[in-house]
Backbone as a ProteinNet text record, in pm:
[ID]
protein_1_A
[PRIMARY]
MSMVKLPQMQREEIERVIGRQRVCRIAFGGDKYPYIALFQYAYINGTLYFHFTSYGKKVDLLEKNARVCVEIEEFRPDLSEYRFVVLMGTLVRVAEPQERAVAIRRMAEAGKEGLSPNFLAAHGFRREEGWSSFIPEKPLTIMKLTDVAEVVALKSP
[TERTIARY]
-325.4	-267.8	-148.1	-34.8	83.6	80.9	139.2	140.2	254.7	223.4	323.8	341.8	464.6	492.5	544.1	492.9	538.4	678.7	761.7	896.4	891.9	984.5	997.1	1080.9	1046.9	1125.6	1244.6	1351.9	1469	1446.8	1526.6	1511.5	1509	1597	1601.6	1469.7	1412.4	1283.4	1173.6	1174.5	1074.8	1083.2	1203.8	1224.3	1171.6	1195.8	1148.7	996.3	931.6	784.8	728.5	777.7	727.7	754.9	871.9	907.9	829.4	784.2	711.2	563.4	506	362	329.8	202.2	158.4	47	-22.4	-133.8	-116.3	-180.7	-173.9	-307.6	-317.2	-431.9	-379.7	-454.9	-420	-534.4	-499.4	-597.7	-587.6	-701	-712.1	-786.3	-755.8	-832	-968.7	-1072.4	-1207.6	-1269.3	-1389.7	-1459.3	-1499.2	-1561.5	-1601.3	-1514.7	-1480.3	-1403.9	-1293.6	-1187.7	-1088.7	-1153.2	-1095.1	-1142.5	-1025.6	-1048.2	-942.1	-980	-882.8	-906.8	-788.1	-817.5	-717.3	-651.7	-518.6	-443.6	-337.8	-315.1	-196.6	-84.4	37.3	149.2	268.8	360.5	491	594.2	694.3	801.7	927.9	971.2	1083.3	1185.1	1305	1414.6	1372.8	1304	1266.6	1144.4	1074	955.2	833.5	721.7	594.5	516.2	467.6	387.3	250.1	147.4	9.3	-61.8	-159.7	-245.2	-374.9	-417.2	-543.4	-637.1	-761.9	-861.6	-887.8	-947.2	-970.4	-1103.1	-1164.8	-1294.3	-1297.9	-1399.5	-1421.8	-1389	-1430.9	-1415.7	-1270.2	-1182.7	-1041.1	-981.2	-1021.6	-970.5	-1017.4	-1143.4	-1196.2	-1122.2	-1098.8	-1028.8	-883.5	-820.6	-680.8	-663.3	-760.9	-753.2	-756	-822.6	-830	-706.9	-650.1	-538.4	-459.2	-337.7	-255.4	-178.7	-191.8	-123.5	-204.2	-134.3	-198.6	-115	-175.9	-105.8	-119.2	-6.9	-5.7	27.5	-55.3	-34.1	-13.6	97.5	131.2	148.8	88.7	94.9	121.8	171.9	180.1	159.2	91.1	59.9	26.6	37.2	-9.4	-158.2	-234.2	-379	-418.4	-336.5	-370.5	-312.7	-248.4	-185.9	-73.9	-14.4	100.8	221.6	224.8	325.8	256.9	294.9	240.7	339.4	333.1	415.9	331.4	353.3	289	377.6	366.4	442.4	342.4	352.7	269.6	363.1	341	422.3	332.7	371.3	293.4	365.7	299.1	363.3	262	309.2	228.3	225.7	108.4	95.7	107.6	191.1	205	193.2	143.3	127.6	264.6	285.5	409.6	391	468.2	456.6	562.8	676.1	786.7	749.3	746.6	697	769.6	901.9	976.6	948.1	946.5	916.9	776.7	682.1	543.7	535.7	603.8	600.2	659.8	768.7	831.6	734.4	667	571.6	454.9	401.9	289.4	331.6	447.1	494.8	514.9	569.1	591.9	459.5	358.5	227.3	164.2	176.9	121.2	191.6	324.2	398.9	351.3	337	290.9	150.5	65.9	-68.7	-68.2	12.4	21.4	79.4	168.3	235.5	151.5	42	-28	-152.1	-197.8	-322.4	-433.2	-548.6	-663.2	-699.7	-747	-796.7	-918.7	-981.8	-1092.3	-1045.2	-916.8	-864.7	-850.3	-855.8	-848.3	-961.7	-1074.4	-1186.2	-1142.3	-1050.3	-999.7	-920.5	-874.2	-801	-891.8	-1020.3	-1112.8	-1119.4	-1065.6	-1064.8	-1162.9	-1207.2	-1287.1	-1191.5	-1227.9	-1139.4	-1108.1	-1202.4	-1181.6	-1064.6	-1032.1	-921.7	-787.1	-779.4	-656.7	-547	-447.1	-336.2	-253.6	-262.7	-188.4	-241.4	-362.3	-420.3	-368.4	-300.1	-247.3	-110.8	-111.9	9.4	31	156	187.7	120.6	83.6	21.4	-119.6	-178.9	-312.3	-298.9	-401.7	-394.6	-417	-325.9	-336.8	-271.4	-335	-279.3	-194.8	-67.4	23.5	65.1	55.1	93.8	208.6	286.6	392.1	390.8	438.6	446.7	578.9	570.4	689.4	685.5	792.2	800.1	751.8	802.3	761.8	810.3	715	745.8	766.3	700.3	709.5	684.7	755.1	736.4	717.2	608.3	583.3	588.5	674.3	691.2	705.9	600	597.4	573.5	609.9	594.3	552.6	510.8	469.3	589.5	562	673.2	739.2
-3680	-3570.2	-3516.6	-3504.4	-3449.6	-3297.1	-3236.2	-3090.6	-3036	-2935.5	-2867.2	-2728.8	-2695.9	-2562.6	-2473.8	-2353.2	-2256.9	-2208.8	-2184.5	-2133.1	-1990.5	-1962	-1826.4	-1743.3	-1615.9	-1524.1	-1472.5	-1444.8	-1381.9	-1230.5	-1162.6	-1018.2	-941.4	-978.4	-908.3	-924.7	-1044	-1068.8	-986.1	-979.2	-901	-754.2	-701.9	-562.3	-537.5	-631.9	-615.1	-614.5	-705.8	-709.7	-578.9	-535	-410.5	-292.8	-290.6	-181.1	-176.5	-292.4	-296.5	-263.1	-288.8	-271.2	-129.2	-92.9	41.2	39.3	-73	-81.9	-204.2	-196.7	-304.8	-311	-407.8	-417	-403.7	-331	-319.1	-378.7	-469.1	-531	-464.5	-415.1	-350.1	-443.7	-437.3	-514.1	-450.7	-530.6	-478.8	-519.7	-471.9	-509.3	-655.9	-698.1	-838	-911.1	-843.2	-903.1	-807.8	-861.6	-770.2	-690.7	-577	-491.4	-471.2	-495.9	-485.4	-378.4	-294	-188.5	-178.4	-134	-115.5	21.6	26.9	151.1	160.8	281.2	310.8	333	298.3	323.9	378.2	436.6	477.1	403.7	348.9	277.3	360.5	417.8	511.4	469.2	438.8	401.1	294	191.8	78.6	100.5	211.3	241.2	254.5	198.9	210.3	329.5	413.5	530.6	517.6	568.1	558.1	691.5	721.7	837.4	788.6	855.8	824.9	943.5	917.4	1022.9	1045.4	1154.7	1186.1	1130.6	1044.2	988.6	840.4	772.4	634.3	533.6	412	303.8	277.9	282.6	253.3	352	477.6	578.7	548.5	511.1	475.7	355	254.4	134.4	165.6	248.7	284.1	358.3	439.9	511.2	415	301.4	201.1	111.5	83.2	-10.2	18.4	64.9	103	-14.8	-134.3	-251.2	-304.4	-328	-369.4	-476.6	-537.5	-624	-559.2	-545.8	-491.7	-606.4	-624.8	-733.7	-675.6	-716.6	-674	-800.4	-802.5	-924.8	-892.8	-992.3	-986.4	-1127.9	-1136.2	-1267.8	-1257.7	-1370.8	-1380.7	-1413.7	-1369	-1392.1	-1539.4	-1632.1	-1774.2	-1836.4	-1754.7	-1796.2	-1898.5	-1902.5	-1989.6	-1938.8	-1810.8	-1750.1	-1649.8	-1652.4	-1555	-1535.8	-1418.9	-1382.2	-1292.8	-1305.5	-1211.5	-1187.2	-1063.9	-1020	-966.7	-1011.5	-961.3	-903.6	-777.2	-710.3	-674.6	-715.4	-686.8	-579.7	-465.8	-355.3	-255.6	-134.9	-29	91.5	149.7	271.1	393.4	488	614.6	729.9	841.2	960.9	1022.7	1066.6	1134.9	1283	1332.4	1472.4	1560.9	1504.4	1583	1629.6	1762.1	1815.6	1764.7	1756.1	1712.6	1565.6	1482	1339.6	1321.6	1396.7	1393	1436.2	1545.8	1598	1498.4	1433.5	1335.2	1220.7	1171.6	1060.9	1102.9	1222.2	1270.4	1283.5	1341.5	1356.9	1221.8	1126.1	993.3	926	940.1	881.7	949.8	1081.9	1154.6	1112	1096.8	1051.8	914.2	823	687.4	691.6	778.8	792.6	840.7	941	995	893.6	805.2	708.7	586	562.8	440.6	407.2	496.2	469.3	555.9	499.6	571.9	688.2	797.9	905.4	861.6	752	698.4	659.8	620.9	579.1	696.9	818.8	936.2	938.2	875	868.3	799.9	702.7	635.6	732.6	842	944.9	1060	1052.4	1158.7	1271.8	1249.4	1350.5	1310	1408.2	1380.7	1355	1265	1230.3	1350.2	1444.6	1562.8	1647.5	1635.1	1713.1	1663.2	1535.8	1479	1461.3	1385.3	1354.3	1477.3	1582.4	1705	1773.8	1737.6	1796.2	1729.6	1619.1	1544.4	1603.8	1708.4	1786.8	1806	1828.3	1844.8	1965	2064.4	2184.1	2158	2047.1	2012.6	1941.3	1948.5	1886.4	1734.3	1664.7	1519.7	1450.3	1343.8	1265.4	1153	1152.3	1048.9	964.6	835.1	738.9	654.4	596.5	504.9	381.8	272.6	146.5	143.5	125.3	118.6	-7.9	-31	-143.3	-273.9	-303.2	-426.8	-545.5	-620.6	-731	-862.8	-874.2	-1000.2	-974.1	-1048.9	-1044.4	-1187.1	-1208.8	-1338.3	-1309.9	-1379.4	-1355	-1487.9	-1528.8	-1659.5	-1643.5	-1748.3	-1745	-1881.9	-1885.2	-2011.3	-2104.9	-2235.3	-2332.8	-2334.4
54.8	-19.7	57.8	-8.2	57.3	48.6	149	154.4	68.8	-9.8	-90.1	-31.1	1.5	54.9	-57.2	-61.2	-161.2	-125.1	-226.3	-199.7	-145.7	-57.1	-4.6	-100	-106.4	-188.5	-108.5	-180	-120.2	-115.2	-37.5	-17.9	-151	-244.9	-373.8	-449.8	-444.3	-510.8	-446.4	-315	-241.4	-284.4	-289.5	-330.2	-470.7	-561.3	-699.7	-705.7	-634.7	-634.8	-581.1	-467	-407.5	-500.5	-562.2	-651.2	-780.7	-829.7	-957.7	-943.6	-829.2	-812.6	-767.1	-776.9	-737.4	-634.3	-625.9	-531.5	-441.9	-327.6	-230	-157.2	-71	19	161	242.2	383.4	463.4	554.2	643.2	780.5	826	956.4	1050	1178.4	1276.4	1292.5	1281.6	1295.1	1426.4	1452	1574.9	1572.3	1462.9	1448.7	1347.9	1240	1130.3	1087.3	1028.1	969.1	856	825.4	717.2	621.6	492.5	392.5	291.1	257.5	159.1	63.5	-57	-161.3	-145.3	-158.1	-145.6	-253.7	-299.3	-378.1	-277.2	-315.8	-226	-302.8	-227.7	-279.3	-196.1	-262.4	-193.9	-207.6	-96.5	-98	8	-37.6	53.4	153.9	103.9	189.2	276.2	258.2	339.4	248.5	293.3	221.6	276.8	184.2	218.2	154.1	224.3	178.2	202.3	116.3	139.1	202	307	373.3	362	328.5	339	487.8	521.5	663.6	714.2	636.1	673.3	638.1	687.2	648.4	757.1	731.7	827.7	863.4	762.8	788.8	887.9	880.1	972.5	1114.1	1128.2	1260.2	1318.5	1235	1281.6	1316.9	1238.1	1261.1	1393.5	1429.3	1556.8	1674.8	1658.3	1764.5	1769.3	1650.5	1643.8	1516	1530.9	1416.3	1356.4	1414.3	1357.9	1239.9	1128.7	1004.3	935	834.4	739.8	602.7	533.3	397.9	304.7	200.4	104.6	-33.7	-96.4	-232.2	-314.5	-432.6	-513.2	-658.6	-728.6	-874.4	-925.7	-1039.7	-1093.5	-1241	-1307.6	-1446	-1440.2	-1538.4	-1534.9	-1518.1	-1571.6	-1558.2	-1430.6	-1346.4	-1220.5	-1238	-1358.5	-1377.9	-1299.4	-1272.7	-1187.1	-1096.1	-969.4	-875.1	-761.3	-704.3	-589.9	-500.6	-370.2	-279.6	-159.1	-111	5.4	106.4	230.1	338.8	444.2	477.6	579.2	696.7	814.9	934.6	1015	1031.9	1102	1153.5	1176	1235.5	1142	1123.7	1043.8	1134	1090.4	1163.4	1064.7	1113.3	1030.4	1005.1	882.2	845.9	876.9	972.2	1013.4	948.5	915.3	860.7	720.3	695.2	568.2	443.5	446.9	328.9	297.7	397.5	378.3	320.3	374.3	327.1	180.7	145.7	9.3	-90.2	-53.7	-142.5	-170	-66	-82.6	-172.8	-153	-234.8	-380.9	-403.4	-541.8	-609.2	-536.1	-593.6	-629	-543.9	-574.1	-694.8	-703.8	-818.9	-947.7	-943.5	-1062.2	-1106.6	-1011.7	-1045.1	-1103.3	-1048.7	-1101.7	-1245.1	-1273.4	-1408.8	-1506.1	-1457.5	-1544.6	-1576.9	-1507.6	-1542.3	-1463.1	-1378.4	-1306.6	-1364.8	-1375.4	-1428.4	-1337	-1394.1	-1308.7	-1227.1	-1266.6	-1185.7	-1046	-1034.3	-903.6	-807.7	-860.3	-773.6	-671.5	-703.7	-608.1	-478.9	-488	-368.1	-280.3	-339.4	-265.9	-223.7	-257.5	-222.5	-324.1	-445	-551.3	-661.4	-737	-855.8	-971.8	-1059.8	-1172	-1259.4	-1267.9	-1350.7	-1300.5	-1171.3	-1114.6	-1166.7	-1204.3	-1258.4	-1154.6	-1191.8	-1100.4	-1065.6	-1145.9	-1115.2	-989.5	-947.3	-826.3	-699.3	-714.1	-599.5	-564.5	-481.2	-455.8	-304.7	-263.6	-120.9	-55.9	-134.6	-76.9	-23.8	-63.4	-13.4	121.1	203.3	336.9	331.5	264.5	249.7	368.4	414.1	523.5	465	499.4	453.3	572.8	555.1	658.1	604.6	696.2	653.6	743.3	685.9	760	836.1	966.2	1050.6	1134.3	1206.4	1300.7	1237.6	1119.4	1051.5	1135.3	1187.8	1277.9	1204.2	1088.6	1014.8	866.9	783.1	638.3	590.6	518.8	453.4	304.6	231.9	89.2	18.8	-52.4	-117.5	-266.2	-341.7	-487	-536.8	-662.6	-722.5	-731.9	-727.1	-734.9	-871.4
[MASK]
+++++++++++++++++++++++++++++++++++++++++++++++++++++++++++++++++++++++++++++++++++++++++++++++++++++++++++++++++++++++++++++++++++++++++++++++++++++++++++++

């Protein structure tokens, strides 16, 4: 069997994939195994932002090692076309109030535009609170991906 290599995406394609999607997976280094979790993200001026609850396994792992892999994908249900982007970098807490507020507002807008209120549970909210409850005035932890060391971006042939 001969090896088939998937084509690499160009920068413009990568930007479009990241810009069109709303959720990703983040892989954290674990004690025995990696740990992967689903996250909503906001993509603002070339930076990925994420909301973290203040509890859970991912928080414990992040305290030990802030280096992560972020995977964003898009595909047709029959897999006739697919694309994925993997970014390897470091997560840091957003301390600057204006930057934090912009990221929170962008995530709330995306939620209102097409994410189920059921997904609010991933943010630590009850669905009854609705996306309008996702506001900068709440003590939400916002992280961003920095120091991207490597990007792998492949697509179907």
